[in-house]
C-alpha positions in Angstrom: -53.7 -12.0 -57.3 -52.2 -13.6 -60.3 -51.2 -17.3 -60.3 -48.4 -18.4 -62.6 -47.8 -22.1 -63.3 -44.5 -22.5 -65.0 -42.8 -25.7 -66.1 -39.1 -25.5 -65.1 -37.6 -28.6 -66.6 -34.0 -27.4 -66.7 -31.8 -24.9 -64.8 -31.9 -22.2 -67.4 -35.7 -21.9 -67.2 -35.5 -21.8 -63.4 -32.9 -19.0 -63.4 -35.1 -17.0 -65.8 -38.0 -17.1 -63.4 -35.7 -16.7 -60.3 -37.0 -20.1 -59.3 -35.5 -21.1 -55.9 -37.1 -24.5 -55.7 -40.5 -26.1 -55.6 -42.7 -24.6 -54.4 -41.9 -20.9 -54.9 -44.5 -18.6 -53.4 -44.5 -14.9 -54.3 -46.8 -12.1 -53.3 -46.8 -9.1 -55.7 -43.7 -10.5 -57.3 -41.7 -10.8 -54.0 -40.8 -14.1 -52.4 -42.7 -14.8 -49.2 -39.4 -15.8 -47.5 -37.7 -12.5 -46.9 -34.1 -14.0 -46.8 -34.6 -15.6 -50.2 -35.3 -12.3 -52.0 -31.6 -11.6 -52.3 -30.6 -15.1 -53.1 -28.9 -15.7 -56.5 -28.6 -19.5 -56.6 -31.4 -21.2 -58.5 -32.4 -24.8 -58.3 -34.9 -27.3 -59.5 -35.0 -29.1 -56.1 -37.4 -29.2 -53.2 -37.7 -26.1 -51.1 -38.6 -25.8 -47.5 -39.8 -22.7 -45.7 -38.4 -22.0 -42.2 -40.3 -19.7 -40.1 -39.1 -17.8 -37.0 -40.0 -20.6 -34.6 -36.8 -22.4 -35.4 -34.9 -20.2 -32.9 -37.2 -21.5 -30.1 -36.6 -25.1 -30.9 -33.9 -25.7 -28.3 -36.3 -24.3 -25.6 -39.1 -26.6 -26.7 -36.9 -29.6 -26.7 -35.5 -28.7 -23.2 -39.1 -28.4 -22.0 -39.9 -31.8 -23.5 -36.9 -33.4 -21.8 -37.8 -31.8 -18.4 -41.4 -33.1 -18.8 -40.1 -36.6 -19.7 -38.0 -36.5 -16.5 -41.0 -35.7 -14.3 -43.0 -38.4 -16.1 -40.2 -41.0 -15.7 -40.1 -40.2 -12.0 -43.8 -41.0 -11.7 -43.8 -44.0 -14.1 -40.7 -45.8 -12.8 -41.3 -45.4 -9.1 -41.7 -48.6 -7.2 -45.2 -50.1 -7.0 -44.9 -49.9 -3.2 -44.9 -46.1 -3.4 -48.4 -46.2 -5.0 -51.4 -45.8 -2.7 -53.9 -48.6 -2.7 -56.5 -48.2 -5.4 -54.3 -46.1 -7.7 -53.8 -47.3 -11.3 -50.0 -47.6 -10.8 -50.5 -50.6 -8.4 -51.8 -52.8 -11.3 -48.9 -54.6 -13.2 -50.8 -54.4 -16.5 -51.2 -50.6 -16.1 -47.6 -50.1 -15.1 -46.4 -52.0 -18.2 -48.7 -50.0 -20.4 -47.4 -46.7 -18.9 -43.8 -47.8 -19.5 -44.5 -48.8 -23.1 -46.2 -45.5 -23.8 -43.4 -43.6 -22.1 -40.9 -45.4 -24.4 -42.9 -44.4 -27.5 -42.9 -40.8 -26.3 -39.2 -40.8 -25.8 -38.7 -42.1 -29.3 -40.9 -39.3 -30.7 -38.8 -36.7 -28.8 -35.6 -38.3 -30.1 -37.0 -38.1 -33.7 -37.8 -34.4 -33.1 -34.3 -33.8 -31.9 -32.7 -35.6 -34.8 -35.0 -34.5 -37.6 -33.2 -31.3 -38.7 -30.0 -33.3 -39.0 -31.3 -36.2 -41.0 -34.0 -34.4 -43.1 -31.4 -33.3 -45.6 -30.8 -36.9 -46.7 -34.5 -37.1 -47.9 -34.3 -34.1 -50.2 
């Protein structure tokens, strides 16, 4: 395996190396991202690699939403529905569960919105 470190400080140098962005990874002279091998636009910007898991993203998000629904059903049930001695009877515990649930919902929302807002950071 040969490693080449090249300084691409302007677009002409990038086109000469067929530089698609930073980092560019090649094995035996071929780009590791199969779709990029035929690309003819060269750039000095940041490059992200998408793997095949992106097509499953909606299913993972749907699973997360369904799991959140089941969790909400348990967390937001009335305290009278809890059996004596269970943790959900204690007000402090109920408040902590609700707070942790809110944080989890925020994380799922970030996961949903990330592909749409990530382009503003590159």
